N, C-alpha and C positions, 0 to 999 in steps of 0.2 A: 520659785519651783515651776517649773515648765507644767501645762496641765496634760500635755503630749505623753506623761509621766505614767499619770493616772489612769484608772479605768473610768474615764466620766460616762461612757453608755450608760441613759436611763436615770442618772444623777441631776439632782438638782444644784443650780447654783450652790447654794448652804451646803448641801454635801460634799461636794467639791472641796468648799472650803474648812470643812472640818476632818476629812481627811489630809488636807494639806497643812493645818496645824497641829493637826497629832503626829503626824511625820515632822515635823520639823523640831516636836516636843520631843521626839524617841531619837530624832539625830542629835538633838544637844543633850542630854542624857546617856546618850552612847559617847558621846564624844569626854563626857568628862567622865565617864569609867574607863575611858582606854587611854586617856591621860593621866589616869588616876587623880582626878580633881584638880590638877594643877597645871590646867590652859584650857580655855572655852576657844580657844582659835588655832586651829590645823589647817595643813595644806587644803586647798580646793580637790586636787586628785584624791588626798585621803577621804574627804568629807563625803566624793562620790563613790567609793566605793563601801566607805562605812551605812549610807543611806541604801546601795544596793542589796546590803546582806541583811537591812532593816527589814526591805521590800520583799526579799527571797525566803525570809522569814516567816514573814504575814502571809506571806503567799500559800503556806503550809495548810493554812485553815481553808475549810471549804468555801468560804465567801472571798477569800484574795483581802485586799485589801479593805474590803469594805467592811468588815470586822472592826474595823476602828469607828463606826458610827454605832457600833452600839455594845463596843467592847472597852474596858481601860487599855490603853495605848502599851504600858508595859505588862500589863497582866498577858497580853496578846502576843506579844513579844516573846515572852518569856516562854508561854505555851508552845510557839515557832521554834523557837531555838534550841526546845526540849524534844520534839517531832525531829528536827535533825539531827538531833545527836541520836537516837535512834535508829536514823536513816544509817546514819555514818557507823554503827555498828551493823548493820545490815553490809554494809559495803566492803568494811575489812573480814567479813566472814566470806562474800564472794569473793574477793582476790584473795585470798587462801585457799581458797577452792579451784581456783583459777591457776594459782600456781601448783597445787597438789596434783593439777591434771593438764597437764603440757601434753602437747603434740608427740607423736615419734619422732619430730626433725626441728631442728632449731631455725629462729628468725633472731637475729640479734637487737633488731627494734621493737621486737613484741619483750623480748625479752627487759630492757632497757624501759620501755613501756609499764610494764609490771613491775619493777624498782621503783621508779618514780610515782607511780600510785600508791606502792607499800609505803615509799617515804612522805609522800603528803597528806596519807590518812593520819599518819602518825602525827602530823604538826597541825590537823587540820583545825580550825580555829572558829565553830560556831557561831562564838558570842559575836563575833565583830566582822568577819569575814566568808559568811556562809556561801555565798555565792561562786566563792572561787571552785575555780577548777584546777588539777595540775598542768604547767607549762609547756610539758615534756610528752604529751603521749602522742607518739611520733608512728605506731603500727596501725597501716592501716585497716580499718575493716571493710567486707565486701559493703555493707550496708551503714553508710555514716549515722551517726547519734545525730539526733538534732541541734544545729546552734541556740534553740531556744532554751535549751535545759541547762538547768546551774546547778553548781554546788554537787554534791552525794548524789542530787539525780543522776546529773549528766555520769557522771563516776558509775552510778549502777546500769542503766543505759547501756553503758560502753560494755564494764565487763559480762551483762547479762547477754551480749550480742558478741562476745569473743567466746565466751563459755559456749555457746550455739556453735559457733562455727570452730575449735577444738574439738570439740563433743565428735562431730562429723570429723574430721581429720582423724582421731583416735581410732574411726574403723579400720583404719588400713596400715597395714605394716610401713617400717621405715622404706622398706624393699622397695614396697609398690609407690609410694609417694615422691623418692629420690627422684626416677626418671621425669616422672610428670612435672616436677617442680623445676629440673636443672633444662629442661625443653621448653619450658615458658620462661624461665627467668634463671643464666647462667650462674648469676650469685644470688640466687634467692634466700641465703641464708645473712647475708649482710645490707643488702639492699630494702630501701620502705616499698616492699609489694605487699600484697595480701597471700596467703598459702591456702584460704579457703577456696578461693575462685577456679584456679585451675583442676583443682581436684572434683571438686562440683560436676565442673563442665565435664571433666574427663569421665566419670561416674556416669554421668547422665548419658552420656554419648555409647558408651559401654550396655547399659541398659537398654538402648533403641537397638542397636546392634545384637540382644542377645549374646553378650559375649560377658566371662568373669566380670562385674562390677569390682571385684576386689584385686583384681589385677593391675585397673585403670589403664590397662593396653587398648589403642585401637589401632589395628594392621591397617597398610597402605590402601588396603582396597576396600577397608570402610569409610574412607572419607567421601567416596563416590558414592557408595551408597548413603550414607548421611545424605549428600550434595541430593540423591533423589528425591530424599523427601522431604528438601524444603526448595528447589528450581524451581521458579515460576509461581512459587505460592504469595498469595497475599499475607501481609501481616498478620491479619485475623486469621489467616488458616494456620502459621508458621506458628502463634501463640496455643490456637488448640493443640498444635502436636507436640510441643512443650510442655503444653499442662498435663497431657496425656502420660508423656516421658516420667515428667516427675512424679505424680502418682505413683506408677510403676516404683519408682526409683524406692522412694518414699516406702510403698513394700515391702520393698525387695531387704531394705537393710531395716526393715521394721520399726521404724522411726515410731519413738511412742508421742513425744512430745508434740505440742501443736504447736506452739513459737518455734519450732526446731523447722518442722513442714512448713510453716507461713514462711519462715526466714528462707528456706531452699526456693517455694515457688517463688518469690519475689525476685531472689537471684536468677533465676529462668526466664523469668518476662524479661528483664533486663539484658537478655542475651537475646531477642526479640530485633529489635532494629539492629543488630550486628548483623546476625544472619540474615536479615534482610536486603542485605545491599550486598552481600557474597555474590559476586559470580562464578566460580570454579569451585572443585573439590577441594583443591590445595587452599585455596582462602580458608574452607574450614580447619586449616593447623592453627591457626591465628588464634583458632576459637579453641578446638579442640584438643591442646598441644599434646606428643606423644613422641615420645624418644626413640629409634631406629627400633622396627620390631625385627625379632629376632626367631619366634615360633611359631 
């Protein structure tokens, strides 16, 4: 076993050896269980998967893999599996809630992704493959989930982000959303795009222009006004402007959730470098999309 796989910082050589030996023993026992005692020899790829699952379950403990230094390995693994199982229940509840509270506009990749997560959770096996995640999560989030997360931790974080985004979208009518999304991407229903970002940008722009945020409409002369706010500003000043605008918008929308507020603030910060390189008011249309203005 490669020592780089282990949390070796602060451990003695004897402690590292103890953890290695415990993991080897756990892998052997899990292999016997997986094969129903019929074989102690399995393909290397399967052994790696079983070992990843073991480590993920052990990492549910506060001490992580260090738990093997002071607790029986099988007991520690069993408790870790139980904790993963409890997270699986929470995942199923979160998945159902997201499915029950979709935005008023559809995107096929979002629907397919939710369908894939639902199927995965029904088949999820924390005993042997707790670390795995669905292979068909295609809907792109505004803020991607860390690839360091595994198993139901990844799924729970993904569903948390998606719930925040969809909650924001549900504050607007289908009639208001469709023109903005069509302006951003004519095939927003079928392509692998994010629905949250163009809507969040336009809501922000409307707030800065003191227009109806729920209409999401930026008039042609509004781009010149917005450009006047940003032209010649340093990135630090643009960041300050967007921070104030974001705070104003969250108040206008009566956004109560701290996580939703932080999610929105983080998105506005990702607009800073994009705005900083815009050299004309027309260039802002790529950031604040808007359909033809008729009123």
